[in-house]
N, C-alpha and C positions, 0 to 999 in steps of 0.2 A: 504493500500500500504506500503510495507516495505522500509527500508532506501535504500537498494541497487537498487531497481527498480527506486526510486526517483533520485538516482545518474545517472542512465541511461537516464532518461528524461532530466536532466540538461546537460548531454553530448550531446544529440541531439540538444538542444538549442544553446550550444556553437559552435557546428560544423556548424550550419547554417550560422555563420558569417565567417567561415574559408576562403572560396573562395574569398570573397570581400577584406578582410584585407590582405590575402596572395598576391593578385594581386597588391594591393596598395603598399605594402612593396617591392615587386619584381620590380616595376617600379622605385623605388627610389634607391635601392642598388643592383639590379640584382637578377634573379631567383635562382641562385645557392647560392649566398651569403645570401639571405634572409632565405632560408631553413637551411643553415649551422648554422647561428647565432641563429635562433629560436629554433631548435631542440637541439642544444648543451646546450644552457642556460636552456631550459626546462628539459633536461636530468640531468644536474647538480643539479638543484633545487629539482627534484624528488629524486635523490640519497641522498641529504641532508635531505629531509623529512623522508626517510626510516631510516636514521641513527639516527635522533632526536627522532623519534617515537618508534624505537625498540632498539636503543643503540647498534645495531650490524648489520653492512652492509653485513657481509659475508654470511648471509642467502640467499641472492639473488644468489650468486655464487654456493650455494648448491642445487639450484633448479634442477630438472631433466634435464640432459644435452640434451636429445632429445627435450624436451619442449623449452629450450633456443634456440636450433638450428632451429627447425621447425617454432615455433611461432615467434621467433625473425626475421627470414628471411622474413616471410610473413608481419610482422609489418613494418619492415624497407622498404621493397619493396613498400608497399602501401603508406606510408607517403612520401617517396622520389618521387615516381611516381606522386602523386597528386600535390606536391609542384612544381615540374618541369613542369607539364602539365599546371598549372595555370600561372606560370611565363613565359613559352615559347609560350603561345597563341599569335598569330599574332596581334590580335586586342582585345579590351575589349569585343566586342560582342561575340567573340569566347570563351571567358571565361565562358559565360553563358552555351554554349553547353558543354564545358569540365566539368563544374560543374554538369550538368544533367547526363552526362555519368558516372561520379564517383558515383552519387547517384543511380545507378542501383544496388548498393551493397545490399540493403535490400532484394530485390527479389532474387539476387544471393545467399545471405546467406540462404534463405529458400530453394533454390534449392540444396545447399550443405547439408542442414539438411536432405533432403530426401536421399541423397547418404550416408551420414555419420551416421545419426541416424535411418535410415531405416523407415522413416515416409512414410505413404501411401499418394499418391497424385492422383488426377484425371486429366482428360483431360484439365481442366481449368488452370492447371499450364502452359501448352503450350501457351494458349491464354494470360495469364498474362505476360509471358516473351515477347511474340509478341507485346503486347500493350506497354510495357516499351520501347522496341527498336523503335517502331513506333513513340513514343513520342520524342525520340532523333532526328529522321529524320525530324519530323514536326518542331521542335525547330530551326533547322538550316535554315529553310526558312525565319525566321525572321531576320537573319543577312546578312552581305554582301557576305557570301559564298554561299548562296542560297540552297545548298543541301549537304547531307553527302558525295555525290560523289565528289563534288568540294573540300571538306575538304581533300580528299585523293589524290588529283592530284599532290601535291608537298610535299616534305619531311618536309618543315618548317610548313606547315599547318597540315600534318597528324601526326607529332610527338606528339603534345599535345593530340590528339584523342587516339592514341595508349597508351600513358602513363596513360590517365584517365581510359581506359579499364583495364589496368594492375592493377591500384589502386583499382578498383571496385572488381575485381575477387580476388585479394589478401586479401582485407579486409573481404569479405564475407567468405572466407575460414578460415581466422584467427579467426573470431568470433566463428566459429563452433569448430575448433580444440582446442582453448583455453578453451572452455566449456568442452571438453573431459577430460582435465587435471584438472578440478576444484577440484575434490576430492583429488587428489594427492597433490595439492598445499596447501590444508588445513594443512598438516603436517608442513608447513613452515610458520605458523601463517598468512596464507592467502596472503603472499607476492607473487607478480608476477614479471615478468621481464620487465615491462613497463619502469622503469627508465633506465635500460641498453639498451632497444630497442630505446628509444628516443635519448640517448647519442650516440649510434651507428649510427643512421641516421644522426645526426648532424656532426659527425666526418667523415663519408663517403662523405658527401657533402662538408665538409671543404677540403678534399683531392682533390675533383673535382675542387673546387675553386682555388686551387694552380695551376692546369693545365690550367684552363680557366679563366684568370683574367677578372674582371668586374669593371666598373666604378660605384662608390657609391657616392650618394649625401645625406649626413646625415643632419637632421634638427629636429626640435621639433616634427613635424608630424611623422618623421621616428621613433623617440623614442616612440611615442604614439602607433603607429601601432605595433612596435616590442613588447612593453610591453603587449599589449592586446593579441597578438598572442601567446606569451610565456605562459601567465597565463591561458587563457581560452581555445581556440581550441587545443593548443599543449600540455599543461600540465594537467589541470583539466579534460578536456574532455576525453582524452585517459585513464587516471587513473580511472575516474568514469565509463567509458564504460567497461573497463576490469573487474572491480569489479561487475558491473551489469550483464555482460555476464556470469560470473562464479557463481554468488550467487543470482542474482535477477530473475525476471520473464522475461526470454528471449523472450517468445512469445509476451508479452505485449510491451516491449520496441522495439522489431523488428517491431511490428505493427505501433507504434507511429513514428518510424523512417521513415515510408513510406512518411510522409509529409515533410521530409527534402527538397526534390527537390523544392517544392513550397515556403517554408520558406526561403531557401537559395537563390533562384532566386529573391525573393522580397528584401532581404537584399542587394544582389549584385547590383540589378538595382538601388536601392536608394543610396547606398554608392558610387558606381562608376559612377552614373548618366548616365546610358546606356539607350538609347531609347528602349522600349520593345513593340513589336507589338503583336497582338493577337495570332499569331502562337506560340510565345514563351510560353505563358501561357497555350495554348492548349497542347503543347508538355510536359510542366511540369505536367499538369493534367494527361496525358496518362502515364507518367512515374510513377506517384503516383498510378494511377488506376491499372497499371500492377502489382505493388508490392502488393497492397491489394488483387487483384484476386489471386496472387500466394499464399498469406497467407491462404485464405479461400479454396484453392484447396487442402490444406494439412490437414489431419486428426490429431487430438491430440494424438491418441494412436500410439505407435510404434509397429512394427511387431515383 
């Protein structure tokens, strides 16, 4: 196993803790504030790392403009949407559903690989996608909303669901398009736009924070949650995944990422102390199964 593939695996592990810690921080300082502070600090640290490691930060601005615009837009859309989806969830049990919806992205990533890389897929791709969405429906039975239909009855309940879907589709598309630019980025010493993308997401949320004031209660726990989110799910995970998607074994790490729904649900349930019924685990299983079926429905050879 090469280094970049290993970094992709670490990114998967770090991301599994993202939903739980994001919700915890959002409850303390607000959903917009938590994302703004987290991504801004992570972006600044990533920019400093680039400057220290290369001695020249201008290389990032010399990256292909189309790459910065397209991949940057998808990256920022995904990160902001997920952060707000978790923070705006009506109750903690809805966070579990939102998390599972976001983790549809491994299967969605494979679906986009068929469209962008012209991979051949059989009828099982349809059943894989159907299984994943069935898992989302089943998981909602375990919380107070009872079904996906009731999630959509009111704006306050439906907003996190819609945002999580946007995050899933945006990240699945980003993972594929950034791979398309992998060879072009090699000319820039392998540097990608992740530092700028993180910083942009933070600044956009900071602007939203100015329009929508939030009450914040800072404490030692707040500092701990913030530090963890900045270092692991927000900084290292995104950088590691970007490197792995461009240089590592994308098929392998995409396959391993199928198990994020189960691992993330486990971490969230334990961390936030949410009662989890059997329907939740069945739903997480079907989301994972759907992604695996999608993977094996696609042939390795491109047309």
